[in-house]
Structures are given as structure tokens and as C-alpha cells.
N, C-alpha and C positions, 0 to 999 in steps of 0.2 A: 472700381472701374471696369468699363464696358470692354465686353470681350466679342470677338468679331467670329460670330457662329455661322452656321449653315443657315441659320433662319435669316440672320442680316444679309447673307450673301444671295439668298433669293428674293430678298425685299429689294435689294439692290438691282439685280436684274431685270426683276418686274417692272420698277419706275423707269428703268432704261428703255424697256420696250415699249412702255407706254409712252412715254417720251419720242420715242420713234415715230410711233403709228401717228400720232399728232402734227409730227412734222412733215408727213405725207402731203398734205396741200400745199405747205410753202416747197416741197420739192419741185410740185408741177408748176407753181408759179413760177420759180426761179429757171427750172429747165426750157419752160415754153419761152420765156421771155428773152432767151439768148439764142434763139433761133431766125433765120433767114424766112422770110415769108413763104417760100416754097416748101421748105422743111415745115413749116408749123403748120399748114395746110396739109399736108400730104401724110408727114409720118405720124405715128402715135404719138401721147402725151408723155409715156414713160421711157421714148427713145431718146439718147442723148442729143443734144445740137451737131449737126455735122455739116459744115465747121459753125464753131461757136461765132455769136457776131452781137456787135453792141449797135447796129442800124437800129433797132426796137427803139431803143431808149434814145437814140437822136431823134428818131420821129415823134416819140409822145414827149418829148422836151419840145419841140416846136409848136406841139398842139395842132387843134385843128379850128375852123370857123367859128365852132360853138363855144370856143375858151383855149386856154392855153396852161400850160402847168406851171411855169413860171408867176404869173399873176395870182394864180389861185394858192401858189404856196405863199405868197406876200401875203394874201389876205387873210389866209389861214394862221398866219404866224401872228399878224397882229392882233387880228380877233382873239385868238386863244391868250396871247400874253397880255392884252389889254384886260380881258375878262379875269386870267389867273393875278393881275396886282390888285383888281378891284377885290377879289374874293378873299385874297390873304391879309389885305387891309381893312377892311371892314369886316370879314369874318370872324380874325383874331379877336380885334378889338370887341365886337359883341359878344363872342362868347367870354371874354374874360370878364366884362360886364356883367353878364348873366349869373357866372360862377363865383363871383366874390362880392357882389351885393346882394344879400339874402332880402328877401321880400317876394309878396304875391307877384308884384309887376314881374320880377326875375322869373318867377316859374310859370306866369303864364305865359311870357315870350318866348321861353325855352320849349313850351307845349306847343305854341303857334308856329315855330319852326319845325318841330316833329310832324306835325299835321302837312307842314309844307313839303316835307320827305314823302309822305303817304300818298297825298292826291297828284294825281298825273295833270300837268299843264296844259294835255291837251284841252281839258274842261275850259281852259281860258282862251284858248288860242283865237277866237274871232274878236273879243274884245283887246287882246293884246294887238293884234295886227291892226284895228281901227285906231287905236292910240298911239301907237308908234306913226302909221301913214298919216294922223291928223296933225304931229309936229315934225311931218319929213323926216323920219329917220327910218323909213323902210326901203330896204336895197342900199343902206350904209354901215361901215363899219362901227361907227359909234353906236348905232340902234343895236347892233349884233352884240357887243359887248354889255350895254346895259339890259338888253334881255337874257344873256347867259348869266350875267351877274346876279341877277335877282332869280332866275330858276335854279341855279346851284348855291344859292347862299344858303338854304336851309341844311344841305347837305358839308358846307363848310361849318357852318356854327355848330352842328353837332359832333363831327371830328374834334375841332378846336377845344368845345365844352369837356369831353370825354378825357382829353388830354390836360387841361387845364386845372381840372378838380385834382388831379395827381400830382399836381405841382406843390412841393411842402412851401406854407405860408411865411417860412422863416426869411428867406430872400427876400420879400416885400417888407417885411416889418424891418429888418436890417438897412434896407434903400430908405425907407421913409423914417428912421431912427437917424441918418447920416443927411435928412434935410431933402430927399426927392418927394416931389410930388406924384400923384397917381400915374398920371401920364409918362412922366419921366421914369417911374418904376415900371412903368409895362413896357416902353421904348427900351429901356438900354437893361433892364434885367429879365422880364419875364417873355418878350418876344424871342429874343436869341434861344432862350430854354425850349421855346417852342418849335425849333428847328424839324425835329421828327415828325410831329403834325402837320407842320407846313410842306414838308416833302410828300406826306399822304396826300394832303387837299390838291397841290400842285399836280400830282400822277394823275389821280382819280378823276378831277375837273378837267383837266389837261386832254386827256383821253377821250372824254364825254363830249369836249368841246370839238376837238381835232376832228374825231369820226363821224359828227352828228350831221346825217343828211337831211331829214324830215324837216328839221326847223329851218337849217341853211336854203332848203328848195323853195321854201312857201315866202321866205322874206327877203331872200337875194336872187332869187331866180329871173334872168333878164336882166340883171343890172352887170357894172363893170366889177362887182366887188364879191362875186361869186366865190366861196372857200373851194377847195380841192375836192372834197366829195361833188359838189354840184358840179365842178367842171369835169371831172370823172365820169360822172352819170353823162354829162353830153359828149364826153368823148368817147363812150363805149358806144353810143349811138351813131356817132360818124364813123365810127371804124369798123361797127358792125362783125364781122368774122373775122378780122384782123386781130387773133387773139394774143401775138407776140407782142404788138404795139401796146395793147390792152394790159396785158399782164406788166409791161415794163412800166406802164405809166402807173399801177398799182403800187411796186414796188418802189418806184421814187416817192409816193405819198406817202409809205410806210416809214423811210428812212429817218426824217428829223423825230418823229414822236418814238422811234425806237432808240435814237441818240438820248434825247431827253429820258427816257426811263432808265437807261444805262447810267446816266450821270446822277439820277435824282433816287435810284432803287436803294440805297442805302438809308437814306431818310425815311423811306416807304417802308421798307423791313422793321427799322426802329420804331416807325410809329404805330404799327400793329404789333410790336413785341411788348408795348407796355409805355415806354417813354423811360425818362431816366430814373435811376434809382436816388433816392435821400440819404 
């Protein structure tokens, strides 16, 4: 039985103190966002709002001539959700095929996906842009879904493969003895067991796609389908020194992905903890 000692108490205090230090930027972000225009411009960032106001959030939501947060939010949701659906569907299927069908081809495909994780996609940025432009997908939501799905597919396959290898084969053998095909076995038996891995893929890939700025700026800049990071970038340039409005816009952009993480964090932790036990 674990005893609560002075050493345990000291570790807990250290962890709490470190967490509070990490929260300092969020304090400044929230503190300034609730200040009025005059208060934000004249008072130090450490001083509390006097009085607190939600007008910066109203102004941030209304947006500027370069774009508005509601449209950016919708575009980010569509691109992120669409990419995750493709990554989860194809990534889990590919990982199951690679881990369950032995042979040189499966091993070579797995190594190829690993190389895809290591190599930076910027090496192929120009050919990718030319290819998407040639089929009319630059500046479109579909083009970004296809792009992100291809860029993050190696990561999805890698995560699913590690988890699929830990699944006992008895589940599949029992299903096949009952007359299930390999596809039915995967859909009805294997994929539900991959819930923790799916949560891990969804959170990691979702965070990358939602927060990505560089790729979205190149492929969506100047279009009506700009995602939230690109909208916030133009928003900052339009408001210059109105930091209360800028910070309010940043907070609004953070809320959806924070809610998603809170909802899926249990599966995320299970995925890193090693999955299920036979």
C-alpha cells in the first residue's frame, strides 16, 4: 500500500507550482480579453479588468473586412471533421491489413508509412500545390480535406498499427468461425476495440489540423474558405494594437478544440496506456 509521505507532498506541490507557471500566459490572455478598449490600452496586462466587459468578444465575433470568425469556425470544423473521418476510416483499415496479413508487401508498406512520418511535407509543397491547382481544388474545403488526409495518414496508420498488434487474435477467429467475412469481422469486432486508438488519432490529428496555419495560408489565403488560423492572422493585422479584441478572438478559436479534447481525453489516455487487456 502506498504511503503518503513528505516526499509525495513535495512532489505534489512542485507539480501544482509548475502547472500554475504554465497557466500564466492563459491568465494574461483571459485578463486582457475582458478589458475595454481604454483599459486594455492604458493599464498593465497584470491588472484586472475595471470593469470587466464582453464587448471585445462581440467585436471579435463580428470580424473585420479580411474575414470573420463564424465563417472561419465553420470552415475549420468542416475541414477538421472531414479529414478525421478519412483518417480514421482509411487509417484503421490500412493498419489492420498491414498487421494481419504477413508478407514483404505489408512490411514494405509499413516502412513506407514510417518514412512518411519522418520526411517533412514541405519538400513536396510545390508539386502538391500544382497538382491541386490543376484539378481546381486550391482554395476549397475538399482540397484541404484531401491534403490533410494524405499528410497525416502515416501518423494514423502508425498509431493504429501499434494498437492493432496488441489485440488478441481470438476475437477474429471466433467471429470467422461464426461465418463472418474479414470485412465484417473488422467492422463489427475489431474497429469497436480500436476506440482508444481512434481517440488518440482524433485528438492528435485534430489538434494539428485545427491549429495549422502555414498550410492553410498557402492553399486558402484569399479564398472564402479560409480556416480559423488564417482568419485570426488577418484579424490581427486589421486590429493592430486592439489586443483585447485580438485575445478575445483567440479565446473563441480555442473553445471548440478544448471541448473536443475534454470529450475525447479518456480515449486518448487509454490509447497511450496500451489499449485493452486480454
